[in-house]
N, C-alpha and C positions, 0 to 999 in steps of 0.2 A: 862252831856248831854248839848250841846250848842243849843240854840234856837235863830234863826235870822230871819229877814224878816218882814213881816206884822203882827207883834204881838205888843201889847202895851208896853211891857217891855222886849226887847231882852236881854237875859242873859244866864248864865251857871247855871244849876240846878244839884245838887248831884244825882247820879244814885240810884234809888230805884226800886228793882225788882217788888214791888207791884203796881207801878204806870203804868197806861196805857199811850198810846201815847197822848190821849186828856188831861191827867193829867199834862203832861209836857207842853202842850200848855197853860193850865190854870195857871201853875206856872209862865209863861211869860206874864200873863195878858190877855190872850185870843186873838182871831183874831180881826184885825182892820176891819173897814168897806171896805177897799180896798183889803183885802186878798183873794187870789184865793184858796179857801179851798180845792177844788177838785184836785189841782195840787201840794199840799204839798209833799215834798220829804225829804228823810233822806239819809245822807252820813255816812256810818259806818266807824269804825276805820280801817278796812282792805281795804277801798277804794271803796267798792261796794256801789251802789245807789239803793234805792227802793223808789217808789212813791205811793201815795194814789190811790187806785183803786175804781171805782164806778160801781156797778152792781145792776140793778133794784132799783135804788133810794137809795141804802145803800152804805156807804163809808167804805172801808177797808184800815185802816192806816198801815204804815210799822211796823214791829216788833221792839220793844224797846230793845236796847242793850247798854252796857256800852261804853262810849266814842263816841257815835254817834252825828252827827250834824243835826239838823232839820232846814229846810228852807221853809218859807212860801212866795211864790211869790206874786207879785202884780197883781190884776185883772185889765185888761185894760177895760175902759168903752167904750161901743159901742156908736157911734154917732147916736142917735135916733132922728127922727123928732118930733118936738113939735107940738101941736095941730094946730097952724096957718100954719105951713109948710105942714102938712097933708091935711088941708082944701084947701090950694093953689094947691097942687098936684092933689087932687081929682077934683077940679074945672077945672084945665087945661086939665086933661084926659077926663072929661065930655064934654068939649067944643070941643076937638079934635074929639071925637066920634060922636057928633052931626054934625060936619062939614063933616066928611067922609060919614055919612049916607045921608046927604043932597046932596052931590056931586054924590053919587051912584044913588040916586032917579032922579036927574035931567039929568043924562046921559042915563037913560033907557027910 
């Protein structure tokens, strides 16, 4: 079983029918911090592909078979606003709201 992608030690692990999918990930050192755990997929020897499914907070990993390849993709970080940017945005929106309310009151 070949394990590639965002694991600490991408390698080939001998097939063991007693191993679960997560055991193979552990044999490759586990997931890195940038691993997209819910998007892990397997490519089987016959060419079929299966991916991790998530239902009600539980993850269902693909079935383990001899000769499969496991790929752990990279999680892309979202650009989130830091606290200074949030404060600046909030201040701007508050100022705009006060300006609109003032204009509406002066027109009436």
